[in-house]
Structure formats: structure tokens, C-alpha cells
C-alpha positions as CSV (number, residue, x, y, z in Angstrom):
1,M,-48.3,133.3,16.0
2,R,-44.5,133.0,16.0
3,G,-42.6,131.3,13.3
4,G,-45.3,131.3,10.7
5,A,-44.8,131.5,7.0
6,V,-47.1,132.6,4.1
7,A,-46.9,131.9,0.4
8,G,-48.9,133.5,-2.3
9,G,-49.1,134.6,-5.9
10,S,-48.5,138.3,-5.1
11,P,-46.4,140.2,-2.6
12,I,-49.5,142.0,-1.1
13,T,-51.3,138.6,-0.9
14,V,-48.4,137.4,1.3
15,E,-48.3,140.6,3.3
16,A,-52.0,140.3,4.1
17,G,-51.3,136.8,5.6
18,L,-48.3,138.1,7.5
19,H,-50.4,141.0,8.8
20,A,-52.9,138.5,10.2
21,L,-50.1,136.7,12.0
22,R,-48.9,140.0,13.5
23,L,-52.4,140.6,14.9
24,G,-52.0,137.4,16.9
25,G,-53.7,135.2,14.4
26,N,-53.0,131.6,13.5
27,A,-52.5,129.8,10.2
28,I,-56.2,129.9,9.4
29,D,-56.4,133.6,10.0
30,A,-53.4,134.1,7.7
31,A,-54.9,131.8,5.0
32,V,-58.3,133.7,5.1
33,A,-56.7,137.1,5.0
34,A,-54.4,136.0,2.1
35,Q,-57.2,134.5,0.1
36,L,-59.3,137.7,0.5
37,M,-56.4,139.8,-0.7
38,A,-55.8,137.4,-3.6
39,C,-59.4,138.1,-4.7
40,V,-58.1,141.7,-5.3
41,A,-54.5,141.2,-6.3
42,E,-55.0,138.1,-8.4
43,P,-58.5,138.6,-9.8
44,A,-58.1,136.5,-12.9
45,L,-57.1,133.5,-10.9
46,T,-59.4,133.5,-7.9
47,G,-62.3,135.3,-6.4
48,L,-65.2,135.2,-3.9
49,G,-67.2,133.5,-6.7
50,G,-64.7,130.7,-6.9
51,S,-64.0,127.4,-5.2
52,G,-61.1,125.5,-3.7
53,I,-60.0,123.0,-1.0
54,A,-58.1,123.5,2.2
55,T,-56.0,121.0,4.2
56,I,-55.8,121.9,7.9
57,R,-53.5,120.4,10.5
58,V,-54.7,120.9,14.1
59,G,-52.5,119.1,16.6
60,G,-52.1,115.6,15.3
61,E,-55.3,115.7,13.2
62,V,-55.5,116.5,9.5
63,L,-58.8,118.0,8.3
64,V,-60.1,118.8,4.8
65,C,-62.4,121.8,4.1
66,D,-64.3,121.3,0.9
67,L,-64.8,124.7,-0.7
68,F,-65.5,123.3,-4.1
69,S,-68.4,124.4,-6.3
70,D,-71.4,122.5,-7.3
71,F,-73.5,123.1,-10.4
72,P,-76.9,124.5,-9.2
73,R,-80.0,122.4,-9.4
74,R,-82.1,125.3,-10.7
75,G,-81.1,128.3,-12.7
76,P,-80.4,129.4,-16.3
77,P,-80.5,126.7,-18.9
78,L,-77.2,125.4,-20.0
79,K,-77.7,127.1,-23.4
80,A,-77.3,130.4,-21.5
81,M,-73.6,130.3,-22.0
82,W,-71.1,130.5,-24.9
83,E,-67.8,129.0,-25.7
84,C,-64.6,130.8,-25.3
85,P,-61.5,129.0,-26.7
86,V,-58.4,129.7,-24.7
87,H,-55.0,129.0,-26.2
88,F,-52.3,127.7,-24.0
89,G,-49.5,127.5,-26.5
90,P,-49.8,124.2,-28.4
91,T,-53.0,123.4,-26.5
92,T,-56.5,125.0,-26.7
93,Q,-59.0,124.5,-24.0
94,M,-62.7,125.4,-24.3
95,F,-64.0,127.6,-21.6
96,H,-67.6,128.6,-21.2
97,S,-68.9,132.0,-20.2
98,G,-72.3,133.4,-19.4
99,P,-75.0,132.8,-16.7
100,G,-75.2,129.1,-17.4
101,A,-71.5,128.7,-16.6
102,V,-71.7,130.1,-13.1
103,A,-71.5,127.6,-10.3
104,V,-72.5,128.0,-6.7
105,P,-69.5,129.7,-5.0
106,G,-67.7,127.7,-2.4
107,V,-65.1,130.3,-1.2
108,P,-67.4,132.6,0.9
109,G,-69.0,129.8,2.9
110,G,-65.8,127.8,3.1
111,L,-63.6,130.6,4.4
112,W,-66.3,131.5,6.9
113,A,-66.6,127.9,8.1
114,M,-62.8,127.6,8.6
115,H,-62.6,130.9,10.4
116,E,-65.6,130.3,12.6
117,R,-64.1,127.0,13.8
118,F,-60.4,127.8,14.0
119,G,-59.8,131.6,13.6
120,R,-58.8,134.0,16.3
121,V,-58.7,137.4,14.7
122,P,-62.1,139.0,14.0
123,M,-63.1,138.7,10.3
124,P,-63.4,142.5,9.8
125,L,-59.7,142.9,10.6
126,L,-58.8,140.1,8.2
127,A,-60.8,141.6,5.4
128,A,-59.8,145.2,5.9
129,P,-56.5,145.2,4.0
130,A,-58.2,143.5,1.0
131,A,-61.1,146.0,1.0
132,A,-58.7,148.9,1.2
133,A,-56.6,147.6,-1.6
134,A,-59.6,147.0,-3.8
135,R,-60.7,150.6,-3.2
136,A,-57.3,152.2,-3.7
137,G,-56.2,150.0,-6.5
138,V,-53.5,147.4,-7.0
139,T,-50.8,147.3,-9.6
140,M,-50.9,144.2,-11.8
141,L,-47.7,142.1,-12.1
142,S,-46.2,140.8,-15.3
143,T,-47.2,137.2,-14.3
144,H,-50.8,138.2,-13.9
145,A,-50.7,140.2,-17.2
146,I,-49.9,136.9,-19.0
147,V,-53.1,135.4,-17.5
148,F,-55.1,138.4,-18.5
149,R,-53.8,138.0,-22.1
150,V,-54.5,134.3,-22.2
151,L,-58.0,134.7,-20.8
152,H,-58.8,137.8,-22.9
153,K,-61.9,136.2,-24.6
154,V,-63.3,135.3,-21.2
155,L,-62.5,138.6,-19.6
156,S,-64.1,140.5,-22.3
157,S,-67.2,138.3,-22.8
158,T,-69.6,140.8,-21.1
159,P,-69.6,144.6,-20.9
160,E,-69.5,144.4,-17.1
161,I,-66.4,142.2,-16.8
162,A,-64.7,144.0,-19.8
163,A,-65.1,147.3,-17.9
164,L,-63.0,145.8,-15.1
165,F,-60.4,143.8,-17.0
166,C,-60.3,145.2,-20.5
167,P,-61.2,148.9,-20.0
168,D,-59.7,150.1,-23.3
169,G,-60.6,147.0,-25.3
170,A,-57.4,145.3,-24.4
171,P,-56.5,143.2,-21.3
172,L,-54.7,144.8,-18.4
173,I,-51.0,144.8,-18.7
174,A,-48.1,144.9,-16.2
175,G,-48.2,148.1,-14.3
176,S,-52.0,148.7,-14.8
177,L,-53.9,149.8,-11.8
178,Y,-56.9,147.6,-11.0
179,K,-59.6,149.1,-8.9
180,N,-62.9,147.6,-7.9
181,A,-65.1,149.6,-5.4
182,D,-67.9,147.0,-5.6
183,L,-65.5,144.3,-4.5
184,A,-64.3,146.5,-1.7
185,N,-67.9,146.9,-0.5
186,T,-68.6,143.2,-0.9
187,L,-65.5,142.3,1.2
188,E,-66.6,144.6,4.0
189,R,-70.1,143.3,4.0
190,F,-68.9,139.7,3.9
191,A,-66.7,140.3,7.0
192,V,-69.7,141.5,9.0
193,E,-72.7,139.6,7.5
194,G,-71.0,136.4,6.6
195,P,-71.6,134.3,3.4
196,E,-75.4,134.2,3.5
197,P,-76.0,136.9,1.0
198,F,-74.1,134.9,-1.6
199,Y,-76.5,132.0,-1.2
200,R,-79.8,133.5,-0.1
201,G,-79.7,137.1,-1.5
202,T,-79.8,140.4,0.4
203,S,-82.3,142.0,2.7
204,P,-84.8,144.6,1.4
205,G,-83.4,148.0,1.0
206,R,-79.8,146.9,1.0
207,S,-77.4,147.2,-1.9
208,W,-75.5,144.0,-2.7
209,R,-73.4,143.6,-5.8
210,P,-72.3,140.0,-6.0
211,S,-71.8,140.5,-9.8
212,A,-68.6,142.3,-8.9
213,T,-67.1,139.1,-7.6
214,R,-69.1,136.3,-9.2
215,A,-67.4,133.8,-11.4
216,T,-68.2,134.5,-15.0
217,S,-66.7,131.5,-16.7
218,A,-66.0,127.8,-16.2
219,S,-63.8,125.4,-18.0
220,T,-65.1,122.1,-19.4
221,T,-63.3,120.4,-16.5
222,S,-65.6,122.1,-13.9
223,R,-67.3,119.9,-11.3
224,A,-70.6,119.6,-13.2
225,G,-71.2,115.9,-12.9
226,G,-74.7,116.5,-11.6
227,P,-77.1,118.8,-9.9
228,S,-76.4,119.9,-6.4
229,S,-78.6,119.1,-3.5
230,A,-81.8,121.0,-2.5
231,R,-79.4,123.2,-0.5
232,P,-77.1,124.2,-3.3
233,W,-75.0,126.3,-1.0
234,R,-74.1,123.3,1.1
235,C,-70.5,123.3,-0.3
236,G,-69.7,126.3,1.8
237,I,-71.8,126.0,5.0
238,V,-70.5,124.0,8.0
239,T,-71.6,120.4,7.3
240,P,-69.8,117.1,7.7
241,R,-68.9,117.4,4.0
242,C,-67.2,120.8,4.5
243,I,-64.7,120.1,7.3
244,C,-63.9,116.5,8.0
245,P,-60.9,114.3,8.7
246,A,-58.7,113.8,5.7
247,R,-59.2,110.0,5.7
248,R,-63.0,110.4,5.6
249,A,-62.7,112.9,2.8
250,K,-60.5,110.5,0.8
251,E,-63.0,107.7,1.3
252,A,-65.9,109.9,0.2
253,S,-64.1,111.0,-3.0
């Protein structure tokens, strides 16, 4: 694609998107590659266990891909979570952490749906830079260090997540090297197998570590207005709700 542009929260996030364009990809390829890299370079802000929304312009048509998360119909009781107050200067917001705070991830299915419909570059090529970065390690920026400090209570709420983000009992600081081999493996498997393991589990005899990328907290403003459908993964799989004209999406909201 010629004349494309990429914006992101980290230089290597932007570079991943530009790399996709250099491979002959389009804006969707760039967005997918950048998002996968953001899972590595901006881990306190986004991840494969997260959610989002995408606006796509194809020709004269504007589409919306709903990657947002739904609260599961079945799972741990809501008491299986605990409060984590997060202080934003003069404002304190109550976050929740624990199994009961984990929503059905929308990012894996949504990215796959967008790429399957509009992408040009094979997914393994788009995911390769992110997987390599996760395995080799990325240097945290000062802007991300601020987020780590603000979210310290959340990012230290379990031994597993604390080992990643608070290895010495304190949050990562600017210049810290963040490595996540499990995330690297997950990205590579996602690129080949697609999003199904996130929603249906893994096959016998195969190692799958979604805990390395799963969301571990949710704020009180999460989309938890009711249980999801009998197919709780529907937020990410290609359905009329996932990718639809912007006008229809507005009417449905």
C-alpha cells in the first residue's frame, strides 16, 4: 500500500504497522499487525484478552467491527473478584481483579474477522514481529511506566501477573525490559490456529497458555449490563453484529 500512515502508542507498534504496509498489506493488515505488537509493547493498556471497536472504510462504505467484550453467562461467581482502588490524581476509580472480573475477550476473534474479510498479508507474517519482540523483550517507555505505577495494585494482584509486571515487588519503570515467552507462543499459535482456542479451549496434548494474555481486571464501567448469549464468544466471530455498516451499528446501540 502506498501513502499509508500508522499511529500508535509506541514506536515499535507503529513500525509493526508500517512493516505490514511494506509487505504489500492494506490498512487492515497494518491495524492487525500494530495491535498485535501493542499487546507486547503496551501490555498495561491492551492485550489479546481485551476488547475494542474498529471503524473501517472500504470504498464508499463505512463499516464497524465490534470487538467489545461481553460478560460470560456462566463462570466464576461475581464474588470471585476483589476491589482494587486506582488513584488518578484527584479521582479514584474502583477496578476489580480476579476470575470473576474476566470478560470474554473480543480482540482475538475481532482481529481474525477483520483480517479474514479484508486482509491481504498472511496472518503469520503480521504476527511474527510481535512474537519476536515478546520473546526478545521490549524496553518500557516513560509514558507506559506511569500506567504501570497507577495500576500497581491491579498488576500485582496475583503472583502470576506480578511476576510479569512487578518482578521485584515494584512496577516496571522506564527502561525496564519486558519479556513474555508465553505471549510469544500464544501470538504464533493465534496466527496459525485462529481465535478458537480462546473460546473453546485447546486440543488434547497441546500446550496453550491463555493466562499469559488474559485480562485480569475490569473497571466498574465494563460492559457488564447482562449475560452474554449461549455463544459467549459471539463478540469476536464473524456475525452481523461483528462487522456491519456504521448506520446499522448506530441504530443497534
